[in-house]
N, C-alpha and C positions, 0 to 999 in steps of 0.2 A: 456398487461400483465405486462410489465416492465415500470416503470416510475421513473424519477429522483426525488430525495428527498434531495438534498444538504442542503437546508436551514433548514429543519426539523432535519436532522441528525446532523448538526453542532450545532444547538441550544440545542439538546439533550446532546451532549458532554459538551458544555460550561455551561449548567445548573447544571452539576454534581459537587458536592463539593469535588473534588479530588485534583488535583494539588499537591502542597507541602504537604497538609494534608494527602493525600492518601499515599505518600511515607513514611511519618513520622509514620503513624499508622501501616503500613504493616511491622512490625518488623521482620517477619520471612524471608524477602528477604534481602540478604546481597549484598550491592552495594558498590563497592570500587572505581569505576571510571566511566567516562562518558558512556562507552559502556554498563556497567551494567544498567545504568539509561535508555538508549535507548532500551535495551532488555526488560525492565519492561514496557516501553511505548508500545512496540510491543505486550506484553501480554495483556495489557488493550485493545489495538486496536483489537486483535484477538477475545476477548470475545464479544465486541460490534459488530464486523463484523459477527461473527457466529450467533448472535441473529437476526441481520438485514437480513442476507441471508435466514435464516430459516423462518423468518416471511414473506418475499417476495415470496419465492419459495414454501411455505406451506409443507416443508419437512425438516428434520434435516440435516443441512450442517455444518460441523465443519471447521472453518478457524483457522489455526495456522500460526504464523510467528516465526519459531523456530531459525532462524539464522539472525543476524544483524551484519554487518561488514562494514568497510570502504574500498573503492577501489580507487586506484589512477587512473587518466585518462589513463596512460600508461598500467597498468594492465588490465583495462577494455577493452582497445583496443585489447589486446591479447585474452581476454575472449570471445569477440563478433566477432572474426575473423572467420566468418562462413557465408555460403550462405543459411543456413537452413531457411525455411519459418516460420515466426512467426506472431502472432497477438499481437498487443500492444494497450493498452488503456492509453492515455496520458492526463495529465492536467497541466496547468500552475498554479502557485501559484499567486493569485491576490492581496493578502494583508497579512501583518504580517511579512513574510520573502520572499526573492526572490528565485525562483527556479522552477523546474519542477519535476513531478512525473510520472514514467512509470511503468505499470504492463505489463510484457512480458510473453507470453505463446507460447510454441511450437505449431505448427499447429495441430498436433495430440492431444495434451493435450487440446487445445481449443475445438476441436470437442467432446472429451470425456466429457468435462465440460458442453457443451451445451446439450449433450444427458442426463446428469443428471438433468439439469434444466428444460428440456422440455419433460420429460417422458410423453408419452401418447399424446403429442401435436405436436412436430416437431422434426424430426431426422436430424442430420447433417451428411453428408457423405464427404469423403475426396475430397477436391477441390471445394466444393460447400457449400455455406452458404445461408440460407434463411433470410428473413428480421427479423423473430423472433429470429433466431440464432444470428445475428449481434446485435440485441437489447439486448439479454441475455449477451453476452460478454461485451458489453459496460456497462450494469448495474452492473454486477459483478465487473468490474474494478472500477466503481464509488463507490461501497460499500467498497472495499479494500482500495482504496486511501483515501476515506472519513474517514474511520475508523482510519487509521494511522495519518492523518492530524488532525483529531478531538482529538485524544489522545495527540498529540503534543501540540495542542492548550491549553489543560488543564494545562499542567505543565509549559508552557511558559507564560500562562495568556495573550495570544494574540489571536485575531480573525484571524486565518489563513484560508483563503478561496480559495479552488481550483476552477478552471474554469470548465465549462461543458466539460466532457471528449470527446476526439476524438478517433476514432478507426482507426488504421493503420495496413496494412498487407504488408509483403515483406520480403526480406532477413534480417536476424538478424543484420548484420553489418550496413546496411543502415537504418533500423528502429531505432536502438539505437543511432547511431552516428548523426542522423539528429537532435536529441534533445540536443546534446552536443555542444551548440553554445555560452555558457556563459564563460566569462573570469574568470580565477583562480577558476575553479570548484572544489567542494568537493562532493564526491559521497558516499551515503550510499546504500549498497546492502542488501535487505531484502528478504529472501526466503518466499514464500507463499505456503501453502499446504492446499488443499481443500479435505475434507474427507466426504464420504457418506458411507452407509453400505457396498457397494461392490466396491468402488472406492477410490483411493488416487492419486490426481493429483497435480503436482508441477509446480510453476512458479516463477518468480523473479520480485521484485519491485526495481526500481532504483530511489533514491531521489537525484536529482542533485541540489546542493546549490551553491549560490555565496559565496564569501569570507565573506560578511556581514552576510548572513544567517547562515553560519557556526559559526561565532562569537557569534551570538545571542543564538544559541543552546549551545555552550560551556559555556557561562556565566550562563545560566539557570541550566545546569547540575552542575556547580560548587556550585551554591546556594543550590541546593537540597542536595548535598553531605555534604556541611557545616552544613545544618540544621539537618542532621542525626547524626552528631557527637556531637551535643549539648545534 
């Protein structure tokens, strides 16, 4: 039922004539700083992600990424100081910039999301996941991560390629902290909301960047903001 489509999805994003042209033409969007640019990237990603999820699942699923903010390692450590069980889809960035991306869902939220995706096929119950359920979570994570990375590729004009995702389950602190092994890390926290006719499910995506990765994004945002002033 679920299959990986990273190459097709990335090619779709990179073939679109957006990047700087998109931001320049979208005059109704007021962008004053880097965070405004990254929020607009999230808007693009959510639109593509919604289309991809709806096409794969054969039902209307709306993905939104309404909150984008930076989190320091110290503040993140406080935020994830919990033994709550979560499911996380994780990918390393293989080219373009250095870093990792994690989509984290509370266990109950993951089960609810699986039930939406597998209506009439497979039901998830607390404490138990079938093979189809695991595949569904991994594929959803693949879409969300691929959507944001793809949108980022457009305006950086770089081929940013995520690895095939892995699925991890465990206490929140252990799952997230296991990915924080890079030196001088910079972390973007992006809220992910999945909506169907009767459900609204929230998760969080963490984009963990090296110092160099952060510099590349900063420079690209500066260029976009400069181009908008002309």
